[in-house]
C-alpha positions in Angstrom: 3.4 31.5 122.7 5.3 29.0 124.8 3.6 26.0 126.3 3.4 25.3 130.0 6.0 22.5 130.0 9.8 22.3 130.4 11.0 23.6 127.1 13.4 26.6 127.1 17.1 26.7 126.4 19.5 29.7 126.2 23.0 29.9 124.7 25.5 32.6 124.0 26.3 32.1 120.3 29.5 33.5 118.8 29.1 31.4 115.6 30.1 33.5 112.6 31.2 36.4 114.9 27.7 37.4 115.5 27.9 37.4 119.3 24.2 36.7 119.6 22.0 35.4 122.3 19.7 32.5 121.2 16.5 31.4 123.1 14.9 28.2 122.0 11.4 27.3 123.1 8.5 25.1 122.5 5.4 26.8 121.1 1.8 25.9 121.8 1.7 24.2 118.4 4.6 21.9 119.7 7.0 23.4 117.1 10.5 24.6 118.1 11.0 28.3 117.9 14.1 30.5 118.2 14.5 34.0 119.4 17.8 35.6 118.5 19.2 38.9 119.9 21.9 40.7 117.9 21.0 44.2 119.0 17.3 43.7 118.4 15.1 40.5 118.8 14.4 38.3 115.8 11.9 35.4 115.7 11.9 32.2 113.7 10.3 28.8 113.4 13.2 26.4 113.3 11.6 23.6 111.3 11.9 19.9 111.9 9.4 17.5 113.5 7.0 18.4 116.2 8.1 18.1 119.8 6.6 15.9 122.4 4.5 17.9 124.9 6.9 16.8 127.7 10.1 17.4 125.8 12.8 19.5 127.2 15.3 21.4 125.0 19.1 21.3 125.2 21.2 23.7 123.1 24.9 24.4 122.8 27.5 26.0 120.6 30.0 23.5 119.2 33.3 25.3 119.2 35.1 22.7 117.0 32.5 23.0 114.2 31.5 26.6 115.0 27.8 25.7 114.9 24.8 25.8 117.1 23.2 22.5 118.0 19.7 22.0 119.4 18.3 18.7 120.8 14.6 17.8 121.7 12.2 14.8 121.9 9.9 14.3 119.0 6.4 12.7 119.3 8.0 9.2 119.3 10.5 9.9 122.1 13.4 10.1 119.5 16.0 12.7 120.0 16.0 15.2 117.2 18.9 17.4 116.5 18.9 20.7 114.6 22.3 21.5 113.3 22.4 24.9 111.4 18.6 24.5 110.9 18.7 21.0 109.4 16.8 18.4 111.5 18.1 14.8 112.0 16.6 12.0 114.1 19.9 11.0 115.9 18.1 8.2 117.9 17.3 6.4 114.7 20.6 7.2 113.2 22.4 5.5 116.0 20.0 2.6 116.4 19.5 3.7 120.0 16.6 3.1 122.4 13.9 5.9 122.5 13.9 8.2 125.5 11.2 7.9 128.2 8.5 10.6 128.0 9.8 13.7 129.5 13.4 12.5 129.9 15.9 15.1 130.7 18.4 15.9 127.9 21.9 17.1 128.5 24.4 17.8 125.8 28.1 18.9 125.7 31.0 19.2 123.4 33.6 16.8 124.6 37.0 18.5 124.0 39.0 15.3 124.8 37.3 13.1 122.1 36.4 16.1 119.9 32.8 14.8 119.9 29.4 16.0 120.8 27.4 14.0 123.3 23.7 13.9 124.4 22.6 12.0 127.4 19.0 10.9 128.2 17.1 8.3 130.2 15.1 5.4 128.7 11.8 3.9 130.1 13.8 1.6 132.4 16.0 4.2 134.0 19.1 3.5 131.9 21.3 6.4 130.9 22.1 6.5 127.2 24.6 8.5 125.4 24.5 9.4 121.8 27.7 10.8 120.4 29.3 11.8 117.1 32.8 12.8 116.0 31.8 14.2 112.6 28.2 15.5 113.5 26.9 13.2 110.8 27.4 9.6 112.0 25.9 8.8 115.4 26.7 6.1 117.9 25.1 5.0 121.1 26.1 3.5 124.4 24.0 2.3 127.4 26.1 3.9 130.2 24.1 2.1 132.9 25.1 -1.3 131.4 28.6 -0.2 130.5 29.4 0.9 134.1 27.3 -1.6 136.0 25.5 1.1 137.9 22.0 1.3 139.2 19.3 2.7 137.0 18.1 6.2 137.6 15.2 7.0 139.9 12.0 7.9 138.4 12.1 11.7 137.4 15.9 11.9 138.1 17.6 14.9 136.7 20.7 14.5 134.6 23.8 16.8 134.7 26.7 16.4 132.4 29.9 18.3 132.6 33.5 18.4 131.3 35.9 18.1 134.3 39.2 19.8 133.2 40.9 18.8 136.4 41.0 15.2 135.5 40.2 15.5 131.7 37.0 13.6 131.8 33.2 13.9 131.1 31.0 13.2 134.0 27.3 12.5 134.2 25.4 12.7 137.4 22.0 11.5 138.4 19.9 10.0 141.3 19.8 6.2 141.4 16.9 4.1 142.4 18.1 3.7 146.0 18.1 7.5 146.5 
């Protein structure tokens, strides 16, 4: 049973040639669950630390590594990553600031840097980026400080996209002045 909080992510997963649909959701017990459709539905507890009650879920398929990646906030507002079912606290791994409670999470595979990236908000409204080239070692950057931009407004959404027209990664949000 899913909890009544933002915590659902869907992906079309061609990993291993399965061509499956994966649904990730937060259970009432604050654990992460996966429903997989490969002609019939299968259900599994994914493992890993419990989720924060306000945690969203972000999932993606990483075409370079041919793996499914799932991100969520744990009880201490650290970003946990499940890579092929193995959990890792990537906030701690990168030495990054924790997310604010209920922070949006957006992730993408960056084809230009051949990295994966996760973006989130901290308690001061700064946008942070966690990124990795090898999916093992993680790095962090405070994009608000790096760009000299205004902090995000309270409860601002985050959107990240790869823009093939100018070969860049873009992050959108609402700043404190609206």
